[in-house]
Structure formats: structure tokens, C-alpha cells
C-alpha positions in Angstrom: -47.5 -52.6 73.9 -47.1 -53.0 70.1 -44.1 -55.1 68.9 -41.3 -53.1 67.4 -41.4 -52.8 63.7 -37.7 -52.8 63.0 -36.1 -55.5 60.9 -33.7 -57.0 63.6 -34.7 -59.6 66.2 -36.2 -63.0 66.0 -39.2 -63.4 63.7 -41.6 -66.3 63.7 -43.2 -67.3 60.4 -46.4 -69.1 61.0 -48.4 -70.9 58.3 -51.8 -72.3 59.0 -53.0 -74.9 56.5 -55.9 -77.0 55.5 -55.0 -79.6 52.9 -57.3 -80.6 50.1 -59.2 -83.8 51.0 -57.8 -85.7 48.1 -54.2 -85.4 49.3 -53.2 -88.9 50.3 -51.4 -89.3 53.7 -48.2 -90.5 52.0 -48.1 -87.3 50.0 -48.8 -85.2 53.1 -45.9 -86.9 54.9 -43.6 -86.2 52.0 -44.6 -82.6 51.9 -44.0 -82.1 55.6 -40.6 -83.8 55.4 -39.8 -81.4 52.5 -40.9 -78.4 54.5 -38.8 -79.5 57.5 -35.8 -80.1 55.1 -35.8 -76.4 54.2 -34.1 -75.7 57.5 -31.0 -77.5 56.1 -31.2 -75.7 52.7 -32.0 -72.1 53.6 -29.3 -70.5 55.8 -31.6 -67.8 57.3 -34.1 -70.5 58.5 -33.0 -71.3 62.0 -35.7 -73.7 63.3 -38.8 -75.5 62.2 -41.7 -77.0 64.1 -45.1 -78.3 63.0 -48.2 -79.9 64.4 -51.9 -80.6 64.0 -54.8 -78.9 65.7 -55.6 -80.5 69.1 -57.7 -77.6 70.5 -61.0 -78.4 72.3 -62.3 -74.9 71.5 -63.4 -75.7 67.9 -62.2 -72.3 66.7 -59.7 -73.5 64.1 -61.8 -72.2 61.2 -61.0 -75.3 59.2 -57.2 -75.1 59.6 -55.7 -78.5 60.5 -52.0 -78.0 60.5 -49.6 -75.3 61.8 -46.0 -74.8 60.6 -43.6 -72.5 62.5 -40.3 -71.3 61.1 -37.8 -69.2 63.1 -35.6 -66.5 61.6 -33.2 -64.0 63.1 -34.7 -61.0 61.3 -37.3 -59.9 58.7 -34.4 -59.8 56.2 -34.0 -63.5 57.0 -37.7 -64.1 56.1 -37.2 -62.3 52.8 -34.1 -64.4 52.0 -36.2 -67.5 52.8 -39.1 -66.4 50.5 -36.7 -65.7 47.6 -34.4 -68.8 48.1 -34.7 -71.2 45.2 -35.3 -74.2 47.5 -38.2 -72.4 49.1 -39.6 -71.3 45.7 -39.4 -74.9 44.4 -41.0 -76.3 47.6 -43.8 -73.7 47.5 -44.7 -74.6 44.0 -45.4 -78.2 45.2 -46.9 -77.3 48.6 -49.3 -74.4 47.8 -51.4 -76.2 45.1 -52.4 -79.0 47.6 -53.8 -76.4 50.1 -57.5 -75.8 50.3 -56.9 -72.9 52.8 -53.8 -71.1 54.0 -53.0 -68.2 56.3 -49.5 -66.9 56.8 -48.3 -64.4 59.4 -44.9 -63.2 60.6 -44.4 -61.8 64.1 -41.7 -60.8 66.5 -42.2 -62.6 69.9 -42.6 -60.2 72.7 -42.2 -61.4 76.3 -44.5 -59.9 78.8 -43.3 -59.6 82.4 -46.2 -59.8 84.8 -46.2 -56.9 87.3 
């Protein structure tokens, strides 16, 4: 039941983050708006969603925020990573993170039998 490894098909780019405690809320809001704005600057980025942890399971391992970007292919993710707007944003965003985890995956629908 492994997802196909080919480059075509929708890819979700997930970033889990824990920001440094000293990051003020105004700066955090500015960074999130900047992240969301990439969807208008990077053609391969088709959608963006974000949120904060609301789980009652307490298994977040310290991550507080999740950011999800949607691309049409793995090539689209590569274009995003190399795009000057993303590079500039990452240079602002990454230094304020205490902890980060990034994973890309291809959504697979499961039809119950």
C-alpha cells in the first residue's frame, strides 16, 4: 500500500514548527502572513493552510504550528524550494524556529472494502 514514488500527482509539503519563545506575537503574525503570501509569488505553490496544535493527545513533541502547502508534483516542490521568494522567506523564517520537521507526501485515498 506504499504511495507511488513518481514525480507526478499532488504533493503536500508539511512543515511542523515550534517557534523560539522570544518571538513576539506581532513577528509571528508577520511571518505567517509572509508564508501565506508565497502562494501568490511561487507559481508551483497551489494552496496554503496553517494552524496550531489543538490535539488532546499531548503527542505533539513540542511542535505548536503546522503549515501545509500543496503542489501539483515533486518538480513543483523543487521549483518552490529554489524560488527566490521562498529562499528570501526561509532566511527570515528558519532562524526563529526552535524546532522544525518537514515532510512531503502524496495523498493516497483508501477505499474501505
